[in-house]
N, C-alpha and C positions, 0 to 999 in steps of 0.2 A: 603522591598517591592518587590514583584515579578514583573519583567519587561520582557515582551515577545512581539515580533512582528512576524507576519506571513509573509513569503515570499513564492511564489509558490513552492510547494514540499519541502520546508525547514522550520524548526522552528528555528529561530535565537533569541538569547538572548542578551540584552545589559544592562550594568550597567549605570544608569543615575545619574548625579549630581542633588541633590534635596536640595534646600535651604529653608528657612522659607517662601519664597514667591512663589516658582515655582508651587506649586499645584494650586495656584490662577491663574496661567497662563496656566494650563493644559487644556486638551481637555474635561475634565469632571468637571463640576461646580455644586455645590449644594447650594441651598438657602432655608432659613427658615424664616417664617413670624412671629415667636414668639421667645422669648429670648433663648439664648444658654448659656452653662456654659463653657467659654473659659479656665477656670482653669483646665479642663480635656484635654487640647490640647497636647497630648503626643508628637506630632511632631513639636510643636511650630507653628502650623497653626490653626488659629481661624476659627471656623465655621461662615458662613456669615449670620448674622441676618439682615433681611430687614424689619424694622418697618414701621408702618403708611402707609401700602399699597404700599411701594416702590417695592414690588414684581411685581405689575402691571407695574410700570415704567420699570422694567427690561424686562418683556415680550414685552412691546411696543418697547423698544430699540432694542431687537433682531429682531423683525419684521421689524424695520426700516433698518436693515442691508441687508435685502433681495435684491438680484439682479435680480432674475428670477422667482422664484415661492415661494408661501406660501400655505401650506395645513394645515388646522386646523380641528381637530376632538375634539369638546368640548361639553360636555353634556349640559351645561347651561351657558348662558352669559347674565348678566343684568348690564347695565351701570348705576347703581343707586348710591345714596349718603346717604343711610340710616344710615351708620356708619361713613361717611366721604367721601369726594370726592377722586377719584383716576383717574390716567391717562387713557384717553379713548383708549381702545384697538381697537375699531372700527375706531377711527381717524387714528391710526397708520396703520391699514390695508388699509383704504381708501387712505392714502398718498402713500403707497407702490403701490397700484393699479393705482393711477394717474401717477406714474413713470414707468408704463409699466410692473409691476410684475403681473404674473398670480396668482389669489387667488381663492382657493376652500375651502368651509366651510361645514362640516358635523356636525349636532346637533341632539339632541333627541327631537322628536315632542311632547313628553309628558311633557317636561319642558317648563318653561315660555319663556326664550330666548328673552326678550324684547330688548336686546341690538342689535339684528340682524337688527332691523328697522333702525339703524344708519348707516348701510353699504351702500356704493354706489350701486344704483340699478343695475349696470352692473356686480356686483359680484354674481356668482352663489352659491347657498346654497342647501343643501339636508338634510332633516330630516329623521331619522329612524321612520317609521310609528308607531303610537300608536297601541298596540296590547292588546288583552284581558288578556294575562298572566302577563302584567306589566313588561315585559323584556325591557331593555333599551340600548341605545348607551351611555355608561358611560365613554368612553375615555376622556382624557384631554391631548392630545398631539398636538404638532406643528412640522411641517417639513418645513425647509427652504433650498431652493436651492439644493435639493437632486440630481438633474441631471446636476449640473453645471460642466463644463469642468475642473474646478479647484476643486479638492476634499476638499480643505481647506474651501470652502464656505459652505459646507453642515452642517446643524445643526439639531439635533433632541432634542426636549424638551418634557418631560413627568412629570406629577405631580399629586397631590391629590386634588387640589382645583378646585371647580367650580368658575366661574368668577362673583363676586359680591362684593359689599362693605363689607358685613359681612365676607365673605370668606377671603378677603385680610387683613382686619383690625383685626378681632376678633377670627375667628376660627383657629385651629392649622393645618398647612399644610406645605408641602415641595415640591420643584421642582428641577429637574435636567435639565441642558443644556449640550448636548454631541456633540462635533464636530467630526463627523465621517460619511463619505460618504456611507459606506456599511450599517451601521445601519439606516441611514436616508432612504436609498433605500428600506430596508426591511419594514420599516414603510409605505413607499409609496405603496408597494404591497398590504398591508392590507387596506390602504386608498382607493386604486383604486377598490378593491373588493366591498367595501361599496358604493363607488361613482358610480359603474357600468360603468366606463369609464376611459380612460387614458387621456382624453382631459379636457379642461376647463369647459365643459358642462356635468352635470351628466346625466345618463340614468337610471331613476328609474325602468324601466322594467328589467334591468340587475343587479341592486343594490342588494347586498347580505348582510344580517345582521344576527347576532346570529348563530343559528345552520345551516343556509344555507351556511355559509362560509366554505372554505377548508384551511388546513394548508399552509402557504407560503413556508414551507420546509427549512427555514433558522433560526437557533436558537442561534448560538454562533458566537461571534465576538471578535476581539482584538482591544481595543481602548487605545491608549497612554500607552501600556504595560500592560493592564489589560484585563482579560477575562470578557466578558459581555454576559449574557444570556438574551434572549428575548422570551417572551411567550404571545400569544394572546388568549383570550377566545372567544368562547368555544373551538376552534379548537385544541389548544395545551394543554388543560386540565391543566390550571395553578395551580390548587390545588395540583396536584401530585408534582409539583416543589416547592410549598410552603412547603408541608410536608417534602420533602426530604431535603430542606434547613434547616428546624428546626433540623433535625436529624444529620446535619453535625457539630453542636456545640460541642466543646470540653471543653471550659472554661466558657464562659458567653454568654447569649442570652437575647435580649431585643426586645419586641414586642409592637408596638404601632399602633392599628388598630381601626378605627371607629366602625365597626360591624363585629363580628365573630359569625357565626351560626353553623359551622361545628365542631361537637364534636370530630372528629378525630384530628383536628388541636389542639384543647384545650388539649386533652389527650396527644398528643405528646409533647406539651409544658411542661405539668406537669411531664411527664416521664423524660424529660431532666433534670428538676430540681431535681427529685428524684435520678437521676444517678450521681449527684454531679456538674452539670452545674449551675453556678449562674444565676438565671433567674428572670427577672422583666417583668411585662406586664401592659399596660395601654389601656383601652378601653373607648369609649364614653358610656354614659348612655343608648344609643340605644341598646347595646349588651344585657344587662340584660332583656330589654323589648322584644327584638326579639328572644332571645334564653336563657331562664332561665337555661336550662341544661348546656350550655357553661359557664354561669356565675357561676353555682354551681361547675363545675369541676375546674375552675380557682381559685375561692375564697377558696375552700376547699384544693386544691393542692398547692397553692402558698401562702396562708395566706396574711400577710402584704406586700408581694412582688407583689401583684395584686391590682391595683388601678382603680376604676371607676372615671373618670373625674367628678368633682363636680362643674364645672363652669356653667355659663349661656349659653355659646355658644357651638360650636361643636368641639370635638376632631376628626378631619377629616383625619388624617394621615392613610396611609395603608403601614406601614413599619416594617421591621425587621432588626436587626443588629446582626450578628453572630461573636463571638470571637474578638471583638475590642481590648481585653486585652491580646491577644495571637497572635502575628504576625507569629508564626510558624504554625498556624492552619488555614490558608486560610481565613482570615477575609473577610466578605462580607456584602453587603447591598441589601435588597430586597425592592423595592418600586414600585409605579405606581398608577393606578386608581382603582384596584380591592379590594373591601372589601372581607373578607374571608367568603363568603356565597355560598350557592348552586347556587343561581341565578347568582352570579358573575362569577363562573367558568363554569357553564353549559349553560347559556342562554344569558347573556349580552354580549355586545362588550366591552372588557376591555384589558388592557395590563399591564404586570409586567416586570421589568428588575431586574436582579441579577448581581451586579457588585462586582467582586473579587478585593478588594483594601483595604489595611490596613489604608491608609490615609483617604479614603472616609468613611470607617467604623468608624474611630475616629471622623470625623466631625458629622456624624449622632449620635454618642454616646454623643457628647457634647449637642446636641439638645434633645435627649431622656431623658438624666439624668436631664436636666433642667425641662423638662415636669414632670417627675416622682416626683422629690423632691418638686416641687411647689404644686402638687396635694396632695401628701402624708403628707406634712408638716414635713418630716423627713430629716435627713442628709444622706450623701453618702460618703463612703470612697472608692476611686477608686483603682482598681487593675491594676498596670502598666504592659504593655505588655513586657514580657520577651521572648527573643528568643536566644537559644544557650547560656544561662547563663548571658546575659548582657542586659541592657536596650534597648528596641527596638528603632530604629532610621531610618529615611528615608534618611540619608546621604549615601555616597558611601559605598557599602558593599564590603568586600573582596571577590574576585572570589573564594577563597578557603573555604569560609564560605557560603555554598550554601543552608542553611536552608530555606532562604526566596524566592529563585528563582526556587523552585520546583513547577511545574504545573502538576496537575493530572486531567484528563478529559476524557470523559464526566462523570459527577457525579450528578445523578445516571447513571450507565452503565448497558447495557443489554448483550452485546456480547464481547466488547473489551474495555480495560482501557489503556489509554496512560499516561505515566509518562515521563516528560521531565525536563531537568535542564541545567543551564549554564555550569556546570561542567560535571561530569560523574555519571550516575546511575550505581553503582557497584553491589548492591544486593537489592532484593525486597522480602519481606515476607508478606503474607496476612494471618491474623488470624480471626476466627469468634469471637463472643463476649464471648464464654466460653473458649477461649484461644487455640483452636485447629488450627494448621497450615494447611491451605488449599492450599497454593501455596508458592513455594520458587524459587527464581531465583538467581544464584550466578555467579560471574565472568562475569557480563554483559558488563561493561566498555563501555557504550554508552551514548550519550546525550539523547536518547529517547529509551523507551522500550514499546512494545505493549503486554499487558497481556490478554490472552484469559480467560474471566470470564464467558463464556456462560454456563458452566456446574455447576457453583455455584448456590446454592439455593438462592432465594430472601431473602434479609435481610441486616444487617449492618455489615461491616467488618472493621478491622483496618489494614492499610498498613504501614509497617515499611520499610523505604527507607534508604539504606546505614547504616543500623544498629542503626540509631538514630532518624531520622525524622519520626514522626508518623502522619498519616493522616487517616481520616475516609472516607469510601466510601460506597455507597449504591448500591446493586445489585437489579435490578428490574426484 
C-alpha cells in the first residue's frame, strides 16, 4: 500500500503498521447498503455491509458528532417508511442545531424533499431553482466541522444515495466518510458558491449553480497516506477524469453505474477489455432506455461480462474500481454522485472523488463482485493481487521493496509529471504504446523526479521506474 504525507515543500513517506482492523480505524471509511463478498477480502479486511437502512443510522451518528457546523448538499430527502422505517436524519440535524451547531442545507427544488418539513424552522435551506433544461443539484455530500480549530474534527461524506426508505433499504448504493480538514474545506468552497454566502444565511441573489460556478482550484489531497482527487461538475469537467481513470487500468476494471449515456466512456471500457484488461460492468435498466447506443457498445464489446440489473429496485451506484487485483498498478476507486451522462458532467451540480488505495479498492471489489454475481447468476474466480512476485499484503513493507510506495502524479498530466518514492528513483523510461522510447532518465538517485512531458503528444504512455515498476500515464 502506498503511504505518503505532504509536509510544506517536502514529500515524506512513512511505512505504516496495518493489521486486520486498522483500516476500520482509518480516516477513510466505506459503507455499502447491499451484501458484499467478504471471501474476496485480500487484506483480511471485510467490506462494511449495513443492512436494513443502518446506513441512515450511520449518517445520523456522524451528524450527531458535529461540534460547530453541518453543511448538507442533498438532492432529495424524504423521511418516508414505504420500505421500512429508518432513523430520522432531520431529527439528528435538529438535535445538532439545538446544541448550537450551525446547519445549512442545499437541495434541488425539482425534487420532492418532503423531509425538509421536519427541520427546525430556524435552520436555513436553499434549493437550486427549477429550470427549463431540467438540470439539477444532484450532490449527496455532508461537511462536518470543516473550520474547527482541531483538524481531526473535520469530516466529509459523499455517496450515491438519495435519502428515502427505498434508497436505504432496497436500492444499491455506497457512501464514504473521510476525516480530513483540507478535503472538507474544499467541499465548503463549493458549498459556499451554491449558498451564495459564507454565513448561516443563504443569499439567493449570489448563489451560483451549474455553469455559473467557477473551479475552486484545488483538486488533489493526501488523506491517511492516500492520494485523493476531487472534481466538481461542471467546472472541473469530471468526464475527462472518468475517462482518464478508465485508461489507467492495467489488470482489471469494474464499472457499476446507474446511468451511462456517453459513448466515449463505453468505448473506452470496451477498448480496455480488448487490450487484455479483465473488465466487468453493471448498469441499471435506465441505461439501455436512456442510451441504446451505450447499451449496444457495452453488450457487444463485453458480452456476458456486461450485466443490466434485473431487479425491481434501482442499481444506483456511480462507481469504478481500477486494478484491485494488482497492487503494483496504483489501485483506485472512483465514486460520488455523478452518473456518467452529458448532463452530469456539463450542467448538473455533482462531485466525484478518486481515491488511490489498494485496501479501499479491495473493499469496493468485494461489493461489486457480490452485485455482479447476484445479477448474472454466475460464479467468479478472483485474481489475487501480486506485487513483486508475492501475494499482496497491507502488512509492513520492506523499505528496500518499494514497488508499492511509488507515487506518480498528476495523472493525466499536461506539462510536468512527478515521480516520488520512499526509496530512490534511479531510472525512468517512458514509452509510447508502440514501444518507442520518448524519454529516458538515468543516474537520478533522488526520492523525487520531475519529468517535463509538455512536448509529448496527447495519448497513453508506459512509465518504467527503476527498470521494473511499470505505470501507465496519460498526457493531455
